[in-house]
C-alpha positions in Angstrom: 0.1 0.0 -0.2 1.2 3.0 -0.9 2.1 5.6 2.0 0.8 9.6 2.1 4.3 10.4 3.2 7.8 9.6 2.0 10.2 10.9 4.7 13.9 11.0 2.9 17.0 10.6 5.0 20.5 10.4 3.4 23.4 9.7 5.5 27.3 9.7 5.1 29.7 8.4 8.0 26.9 9.6 10.7 27.1 6.1 12.9 26.6 7.9 16.1 23.8 10.3 15.5 21.4 8.6 12.8 19.7 6.2 15.2 18.4 9.3 16.9 17.1 10.4 13.4 15.5 7.3 12.2 13.4 7.0 15.7 12.3 10.7 15.8 10.8 9.4 12.2 9.4 5.9 13.4 7.9 7.6 16.7 6.0 10.3 14.7 2.2 10.7 15.4 1.4 10.3 12.0 2.1 6.6 10.8 1.4 6.7 7.8 4.8 7.0 6.3 7.9 5.3 4.4 11.4 6.0 5.8 13.8 6.0 2.8 17.6 5.9 4.1 20.2 6.7 1.3 23.8 5.8 2.5 25.9 7.5 0.7 29.4 4.7 0.5 29.7 5.4 4.5 32.9 3.8 5.4 31.6 3.5 9.1 29.0 1.8 10.5 25.9 4.2 9.5 24.8 1.4 7.5 24.6 -1.3 10.1 23.0 1.3 12.7 20.3 1.9 9.9 19.7 -1.7 9.5 19.6 -2.3 13.1 16.3 -0.7 12.9 13.4 -3.9 12.7 10.3 -1.8 10.9 8.8 -2.2 7.5 8.5 1.6 7.0 12.1 1.5 6.6 13.5 1.1 2.9 17.3 1.5 2.7 19.2 2.2 -0.5 23.0 1.7 -0.1 25.2 3.6 -2.6 28.5 1.4 -3.2 30.4 4.7 -3.4 30.2 8.4 -1.6 28.3 10.1 -4.9 27.7 13.7 -3.0 24.9 15.1 -1.6 23.2 16.3 -4.7 23.4 13.1 -6.3 22.3 11.0 -3.2 19.2 13.2 -2.5 18.0 13.0 -6.4 18.4 9.2 -5.4 16.4 9.6 -2.6 13.4 11.6 -4.3 13.7 8.7 -7.1 12.6 6.0 -4.6 9.7 8.2 -3.1 6.5 6.9 -3.4 4.0 9.3 -1.1 2.1 12.1 -1.9 4.4 14.4 0.1 8.1 13.9 0.7 9.5 15.2 4.0 13.2 16.1 4.7 15.2 15.4 7.5 19.1 15.1 8.2 21.1 12.3 9.3 22.5 14.7 12.4 18.8 16.3 13.2 15.9 14.9 15.1 11.9 15.6 14.3 9.4 16.2 17.2 6.5 14.2 17.6 4.0 16.1 16.1 6.0 17.3 13.1 4.5 15.4 10.3 0.9 15.8 11.8 1.1 19.4 12.0 2.8 19.8 8.7 0.2 17.2 6.5 -2.9 19.2 8.4 -1.2 22.8 7.2 -1.0 21.9 3.8 -4.2 20.0 3.6 -5.8 23.3 4.6 -3.8 25.2 2.4 -4.0 23.5 -0.9 -2.2 26.8 -2.9 1.1 26.0 -0.7 3.9 23.8 -2.3 6.0 23.1 0.5 6.2 24.2 3.9 9.1 24.3 6.4 8.8 25.6 10.5 11.4 27.3 13.1 14.1 24.9 14.4 15.3 24.2 17.8 18.9 23.3 18.7 20.8 20.6 20.3 23.9 19.5 21.4 26.0 16.5 20.0 24.8 14.8 22.6 21.1 15.4 22.2 20.6 17.8 24.9 18.2 20.7 24.4 20.2 23.9 23.7 18.3 27.5 24.3 17.2 29.2 21.2 15.3 29.2 18.2 16.0 29.6 14.3 13.2 31.6 13.5 12.3 31.9 9.9 9.7 34.2 7.9 6.6 32.6 7.5 4.4 34.2 4.4 5.2 33.3 1.0 6.1 36.7 0.3 8.2 37.2 3.2 10.2 34.1 2.5 10.8 35.3 -1.3 12.4 38.6 0.0 14.0 36.6 3.0 16.0 34.5 0.5 17.8 37.5 -1.1 19.8 37.6 2.0 19.9 34.2 3.0 18.3 30.5 3.5 14.3 31.1 4.5 14.1 27.6 5.4 15.6 25.1 8.1 16.4 22.2 5.1 15.6 19.4 8.1 12.0 20.9 8.3 10.6 20.9 4.6 7.5 19.1 3.8 6.0 19.6 0.8 3.9 17.8 -2.3 5.5 15.0 -4.6 4.1 16.2 -7.8 6.1 19.6 -7.2 9.1 18.8 -5.2 9.9 15.6 -8.0 10.2 18.2 -10.6 13.0 20.0 -9.0 16.6 18.2 -9.1 19.7 18.7 -6.9 22.6 20.4 -9.2 25.9 18.4 -9.1 27.4 21.7 -9.7 26.3 22.7 -6.0 27.9 20.3 -4.2 27.4 22.9 -1.2 24.4 25.5 -0.5 22.1 22.6 -2.6 19.4 23.5 -0.4 19.5 27.2 -1.4 19.9 26.7 -4.6 17.2 24.6 -5.0 14.8 26.0 -2.6 14.8 29.6 -4.4 14.0 27.7 -7.6 11.0 26.8 -6.0 10.5 30.1 -4.1 10.0 31.6 -7.7 7.2 29.6 -9.0 5.1 28.1 -6.1 3.7 29.9 -3.2 5.5 28.4 0.1 5.3 28.8 4.0 7.0 28.0 7.1 4.8 27.0 10.3 5.2 29.4 13.3 6.0 26.5 15.5 9.2 24.2 16.8 9.1 21.0 14.6 12.6 19.9 14.2 15.6 20.0 16.7 19.3 21.0 14.6 22.2 19.4 16.1 25.0 21.8 16.6 28.6 19.9 16.3 32.2 20.5 14.8 31.3 18.1 12.0 28.6 20.4 10.3 29.0 21.1 6.6 28.5 24.8 7.0 32.0 24.5 9.7 33.6 22.3 7.3 33.2 23.6 3.7 33.1 27.6 5.0 34.9 28.6 1.6 33.0 26.9 -0.8 30.0 27.9 1.1 31.2 31.6 0.4 31.8 30.8 -3.2 28.6 29.5 -4.2 26.9 32.0 -2.0 28.6 34.5 -4.6 27.6 32.3 -7.6 23.5 32.7 -6.3 23.7 35.9 -5.6 24.9 37.7 -8.4 22.1 36.9 -10.7 19.6 37.8 -8.1 21.2 41.0 -7.7 21.1 41.4 -11.4 17.7 40.4 -11.8 16.2 42.8 -9.2 17.9 45.9 -11.2 20.8 47.0 -8.7 24.1 48.1 -9.5 26.8 46.0 -7.2 30.1 45.5 -7.1 32.7 42.3 -6.0 32.8 44.3 -2.4 28.5 44.8 -2.3 28.3 40.8 -2.7 30.8 40.4 0.0 29.3 42.9 2.2 25.6 41.9 1.6 26.7 37.9 2.4 28.1 39.0 5.6 24.5 40.7 6.0 22.9 37.1 6.3 25.8 36.0 8.8 25.6 35.9 12.4 29.2 36.8 12.8 30.5 40.2 13.3 31.5 41.7 10.1 35.6 41.7 9.8 36.3 43.2 6.3 35.0 46.9 7.8 35.1 48.8 11.3 31.9 48.8 12.5 30.6 52.4 11.7 31.8 52.3 8.1 30.0 48.7 7.5 26.8 50.6 9.0 27.5 53.3 6.5 27.6 51.0 3.6 24.7 48.8 4.6 22.1 51.4 5.2 22.9 53.3 1.9 22.8 49.7 0.6 19.4 48.5 1.8 18.3 52.0 0.4 19.7 51.1 -2.8 17.9 47.7 -3.0 14.3 49.2 -2.2 14.9 51.6 -5.0 15.7 49.0 -7.3 12.4 47.0 -6.2 10.6 50.0 -6.9 11.2 49.7 -10.8 11.7 45.9 -10.9 8.8 44.8 -8.7 10.5 41.8 -8.5 9.3 41.5 -4.5 6.2 42.9 -2.3 7.4 46.0 -1.3 6.6 45.6 2.1 8.0 42.0 2.3 11.4 43.6 0.7 11.3 46.4 3.4 10.9 43.8 6.7 13.4 41.4 5.3 15.7 44.4 5.0 15.0 45.7 8.3 15.1 42.5 10.1 18.8 41.9 9.0 19.8 45.7 9.2 18.7 45.6 13.2 20.9 42.1 13.2 23.9 44.0 11.4 23.6 46.5 14.1 23.1 44.4 16.9 26.4 42.6 15.6 28.2 46.2 15.8 27.6 46.8 19.0 30.0 44.0 20.3 32.8 46.0 19.0 32.0 50.0 19.1 28.2 49.9 21.4 28.3 53.3 20.6 27.9 53.2 16.8 25.7 50.4 16.8 23.3 51.7 19.4 23.1 54.8 17.7 22.2 53.5 14.1 19.7 51.0 15.6 17.5 53.7 17.4 18.1 56.5 14.3 17.6 54.5 11.2 15.0 54.6 8.9 16.0 50.9 8.4 15.1 50.2 12.2 11.4 51.5 11.7 10.7 49.4 8.8 10.8 46.6 11.0 7.4 47.7 12.5 6.2 47.9 9.2 2.7 45.8 8.1 4.7 42.6 7.3 7.2 42.9 10.2 4.4 43.6 13.2 2.4 40.0 11.7 6.1 38.7 12.0 7.0 39.5 15.3 3.8 38.8 16.5 4.3 35.1 15.1 7.9 35.3 16.5 7.0 36.2 19.9 4.4 33.3 20.1 6.9 30.9 18.9 9.6 31.7 21.4 6.7 31.5 24.2 6.1 28.2 23.8 
């Protein structure tokens, strides 16, 4: 019998962690699912861990050689039989009601092709950490947010199979593959994030974001340049580097705090002016996304130059845009998520 949901999990050398990810899917309150685990030629005991689970809902695909994330994820997509497809990374964990809540949402919103959620944080041993990764929730906000950084937590994504199986991961993006693919989906379909924490993201030193930082930066440059060209804003290579920093948590290092904020305020004005001509993004959504990342930049600047960061945070027009219609809506939802 064909399951309603195919959960796709790819694994490479995660013997210590993959078992917890698998268990979190098998223990879902929603049970009409299959779990497709594709082992990407692991050289540790990952495959043995997967095979140790005695559950008919698990389907194992063992690749003899390591093929990389794009090819392995495409292989998983090829094996999915469900009407819906969900993703989970092998080092992350799904909360018990994740699948049920996302299915309820998509059934109630037939226009939405794919939905994600907010994410909690756990350490390598699975202990809950403080803080929640908040994401944009409305489709127009997601599109604008994606100009700065990923609008989704990959492990939280669940969507309609007839849509998701039309999109393939690209071999020329061995990193940032999710950012590239979701950008294509966003352009062509309404998407959403549910204002709930439905997955936990594991933070550890072996994450690809830590292991492949130079490659990730290079692929972000490659993704960003055509997005800015389509928006219609003139830019330099320095603008691209500094724009990428807007989407990061770390303190910008290429300029002193005051100079960086001078650039950021001018740059945001240029983005909004270009959008007023190209109409690429909903105006309120781009103002909100720009304001969000401007505020984050000011807060980061306060770590090294508190007077400069605080002054710009309090006085800049970009800060006030956070309290427009889109910003107020997001702030209310984000507060509800954080309060749970």
